[in-house]
C-alpha positions as CSV (number, residue, x, y, z in Angstrom):
1,M,95.1,117.3,94.6
2,E,94.8,113.7,94.0
3,V,91.4,112.1,94.7
4,T,92.8,109.7,97.4
5,E,94.5,112.6,99.2
6,Y,91.4,114.7,99.0
7,L,89.3,112.0,100.5
8,A,91.8,111.3,103.3
9,N,91.9,115.0,104.1
10,F,88.1,115.2,104.0
11,E,87.8,112.1,106.3
12,K,90.2,113.6,108.8
13,R,88.4,116.9,108.7
14,I,84.9,115.5,109.3
15,Q,86.1,113.2,112.0
16,D,87.6,116.1,113.9
17,E,84.4,118.1,113.5
18,L,82.3,115.2,114.9
19,I,84.7,114.6,117.8
20,A,84.4,118.3,118.7
21,L,80.5,118.2,118.4
22,C,80.3,115.0,120.4
23,T,82.7,116.4,123.0
24,S,80.5,119.5,123.3
25,C,77.5,117.2,123.8
26,K,79.5,115.3,126.5
27,Q,79.4,112.1,124.5
28,L,83.1,112.0,124.0
29,D,86.2,113.5,125.7
30,G,88.0,115.0,122.8
31,V,89.4,111.8,121.5
32,L,88.2,109.0,119.3
33,L,88.1,105.8,121.4
34,S,88.6,102.8,119.1
35,S,89.4,99.1,118.9
36,E,91.1,97.4,116.0
37,D,88.5,94.7,116.1
38,V,85.6,97.1,115.9
39,E,87.3,99.2,113.2
40,A,88.0,96.0,111.1
41,R,84.4,94.9,111.4
42,W,83.3,98.0,109.4
43,E,85.2,96.6,106.5
44,A,83.0,93.5,106.6
45,L,79.8,95.4,107.0
46,A,80.4,98.4,104.8
47,L,79.2,97.1,101.5
48,D,75.9,95.9,102.9
49,Y,75.4,99.1,104.8
50,M,76.2,101.2,101.8
51,A,73.7,99.3,99.7
52,D,71.0,100.1,102.2
53,A,72.1,103.7,102.9
54,V,72.6,104.7,99.2
55,A,69.0,103.6,98.6
56,Q,67.8,106.0,101.3
57,I,70.0,109.0,100.6
58,N,67.5,111.0,98.4
59,E,64.5,110.7,100.7
60,Y,66.1,110.2,104.1
61,P,69.7,111.5,104.0
62,A,70.0,112.0,107.7
63,V,69.0,108.4,108.3
64,A,71.4,107.1,105.7
65,V,74.2,108.8,107.6
66,A,73.0,108.4,111.2
67,W,72.3,104.7,111.2
68,A,76.1,104.1,110.6
69,G,76.5,105.6,114.1
70,Y,74.1,103.2,115.6
71,L,75.8,100.3,113.8
72,G,79.1,101.4,115.3
73,M,77.5,101.5,118.8
74,A,76.2,98.0,118.3
75,V,79.5,96.5,117.2
76,A,81.4,98.2,120.0
77,H,78.8,96.9,122.5
78,L,79.0,93.4,121.2
79,W,82.8,93.6,121.2
80,N,82.8,94.4,124.9
81,E,80.0,91.8,125.7
82,D,81.4,88.7,123.9
83,W,83.5,89.3,120.8
84,A,84.1,85.5,120.3
85,A,80.3,85.0,120.0
86,H,79.6,88.2,117.9
87,S,82.7,88.9,115.8
88,N,81.2,87.3,112.7
89,D,77.5,88.4,113.1
90,E,75.9,88.9,109.8
91,Y,74.9,92.4,108.8
92,G,71.2,91.4,108.9
93,C,71.5,90.8,112.7
94,F,71.5,94.6,113.1
95,Y,68.2,95.0,111.3
96,G,64.9,95.8,113.1
97,E,61.6,94.2,112.3
98,N,61.4,96.5,109.3
99,G,64.9,95.9,108.1
100,F,67.0,99.0,107.7
101,D,64.1,101.3,108.5
102,D,64.1,100.7,112.2
103,M,67.7,99.6,112.7
104,D,68.2,102.4,115.2
105,E,65.4,101.2,117.5
106,H,66.5,97.6,117.3
107,I,70.1,98.5,118.2
108,M,69.0,100.7,121.1
109,R,66.4,98.3,122.5
110,D,67.6,94.8,121.6
111,I,71.4,95.1,121.5
112,L,72.3,98.0,123.8
113,G,69.4,97.2,126.2
114,V,68.1,100.8,126.3
115,L,64.4,101.5,126.5
116,L,63.3,103.7,123.6
117,D,61.8,106.3,125.9
118,A,64.7,106.3,128.3
119,P,66.8,109.5,128.6
120,R,69.8,107.7,127.0
121,A,67.9,106.8,123.9
122,K,66.6,110.4,123.5
123,E,70.1,111.8,124.0
124,T,71.7,109.3,121.5
125,E,69.0,110.1,119.0
126,E,69.7,113.8,119.3
127,V,73.5,113.4,119.0
128,M,73.1,111.1,116.0
129,R,70.8,113.6,114.3
130,R,73.1,116.5,115.0
131,C,76.1,114.6,113.7
132,A,74.2,113.6,110.6
133,Y,73.0,117.1,109.9
134,L,76.6,118.4,110.4
135,L,78.0,115.8,108.0
136,L,75.3,116.5,105.3
137,S,76.1,120.2,105.6
138,L,79.8,119.5,105.2
139,I,79.2,117.4,102.1
140,R,77.1,120.1,100.5
141,H,79.9,122.6,101.0
142,E,82.2,120.4,99.0
143,N,80.2,121.1,95.9
144,I,80.5,117.6,94.6
145,E,78.3,116.6,91.7
146,P,75.4,114.5,92.9
147,Q,75.2,110.9,91.9
148,S,78.8,111.0,90.6
149,P,81.6,108.5,91.6
150,M,83.1,111.3,93.8
151,A,79.8,111.6,95.6
152,Y,79.8,107.9,96.3
153,Y,83.3,107.9,97.6
154,T,82.7,111.0,99.8
155,F,79.5,109.4,101.2
156,A,81.4,106.2,101.9
157,R,83.9,108.2,104.0
158,V,81.1,110.0,105.8
159,V,79.4,106.8,107.0
160,K,82.7,105.2,107.9
161,V,83.5,108.2,110.2
162,M,79.9,108.1,111.6
163,Y,80.4,104.4,112.4
164,R,83.6,105.2,114.2
165,I,81.9,108.0,116.2
166,G,79.1,105.7,117.2
167,A,81.7,103.1,118.3
168,A,83.6,105.7,120.3
169,I,80.4,106.9,122.0
170,E,79.5,103.4,123.1
171,L,83.0,102.6,124.3
172,K,82.9,105.8,126.4
173,K,79.5,104.7,127.8
174,L,81.1,101.4,128.7
175,G,83.8,103.1,130.7
176,Y,86.7,102.9,128.3
177,K,89.1,105.9,128.2
178,Y,92.6,106.7,127.2
179,E,95.0,107.2,130.1
180,K,98.6,108.4,130.0
181,L,100.9,105.8,131.3
182,D,103.9,106.9,133.3
183,L,106.5,104.4,132.0
184,P,109.9,104.2,133.7
185,T,112.7,105.7,131.7
186,C,115.8,103.5,130.9
């Protein structure tokens, strides 16, 4: 199987696994809510995020994965709030006081407006942790050589999916949902 095809299949599989997990945790409804604007924003933020995350992968692998979900939540929230004002926010705007290390707390408290001891913050932390551990387990089962180009590409797909999941969770919290439209037939 060609590398591009393998990565696309892997991405689809892990996304389906996370949708199922988040649905079982009542964070999603079996579908991945999305917005073209939010999805496109990942492309602008991905390189900076990857630089931070790759530096953390050995000591804090769950953090390296989970923070992408928080980033997705933040972008989705800002998209809903005032996209014209936030569509070009620099990656550094998502940092906490300690940079990447407390990005999760900064996003919850300062962007989403959720107190860190609130039930929603605890629930989000638990879901992000469960998603990250599931993804790390799925990566291990792929038997990819550590620190290889394939490991990097696989990790890039993992954090991209985690970003999407975070965005979908926030969109659901904001009240977005897919609805079937009954269109008149011609």
